[in-house]
N, C-alpha and C positions, 0 to 999 in steps of 0.2 A: 503494501499499499505506500502511495506517495504522501510525505510528510504534508499535512495541511488537509489531505482529501477525508480523512475522518472530522475534520472541523467543519468542513463543508455539510456533511450529514448531520452533524449535530446542530447545524444551526438552520435546518431545514430547507436544505440546500438553495441556501440565499447569499448570494455574494454581495459584500457589503462595498458596494463601489457606486458611489453617486454619478458616474459619468452617462448613463444611459436618462437617467432624471434631467440632468443638465442639458442634453440632447433633446429632450422633449421639450423643455423651457425655451429652447433656442429657435424651435418652429414659431413662423411667424403669423400664420393663417391656418384656416381648416384644411385646405386643400394639401398644404406641406403636412400637416398632422396626419391626414388620411394617408398620403403617400409614403411617410415614413412607417406609419402602423402596418401597410399592406407589405412593406420590404422586412420587417420585422417579426410579423406573427404570420402565422397560417391562416387562413380563411374560417377555418373553422375556431380559432384562437379568437379572432376578430368577432365572430358570430358570437361566442360565447360571453365576451365583455360587453359586445352590445346589448344581448340578452339581460346580463346583470345589472347593467345601467339603466336600463328601461324597467327592469324588477325593482330597483332602489327609487326611481323618480315615482313609480306607482306607489310604492309602499308609504314614502316620503308624503305622498297628497293624500294618505289614508284609505287607499284602495284595499280590501278585503283579499286574503290568499286565492279563494276560490276564483274571484273575478281576473286576478292578476295570472292566474294558470290559464284561464279562457283566453285570455286577452295577447299573452305573450308566450303559451306554450310551456312555459318553465314548468319545472317539476315542484313539487313541495319541499323537496331537499334543498333546491336551488332556492327558491323563496326564503326558505327559513335560514340558509347561511348569508345571505343578503341582508335580510333581516336582523341578523346577528351582528354584522358588522354596522349597519345604521345604528344600533342599539349600543354596541361596547366596542366597535372598532376605534381606528386612530383619528376620526373625525374627517376623514378624507371627504366622503360623500356631503357631510355638512357645509364643507368650503367650499365645494363646486355648486351646491344649489344654491347657497347663498349670493353668490357671485353670478350663477346664470340669472336668476331673479334680480340682481341688481342690474346685471346688463339689459335686462327686457325691460324694466323700468326706465332707463335712461333711452332706448329707441322708442318708447311708446310715447305717440304725439300728444295722446291725450292726457298721460302721465306729466309731460312737461309744462302743459296748459295750466294744472291743477296747483 
């Protein structure tokens, strides 16, 4: 076994390197992000992430599990896992939802008039 290989297994196979996250932050628009994700991930991985994000968005809006299953095709296990992340995770979903909500408010002409 190569030195450090066991450390990788102990850390749930995560390599603590911020270069990928810095690369994502360097992207300037949705098209660049989409292209990077298509190069980085398989179509199946992208579809799974898109589904989890949609599940998180619907849970955040208060939709119930059965409705989410019907709307997204996600299993109850996926919905439960995403819900656990929403409730007890690192807070990433909350950051994104708050910022998306903020961005929508800035782009809403009616909101600007109020």
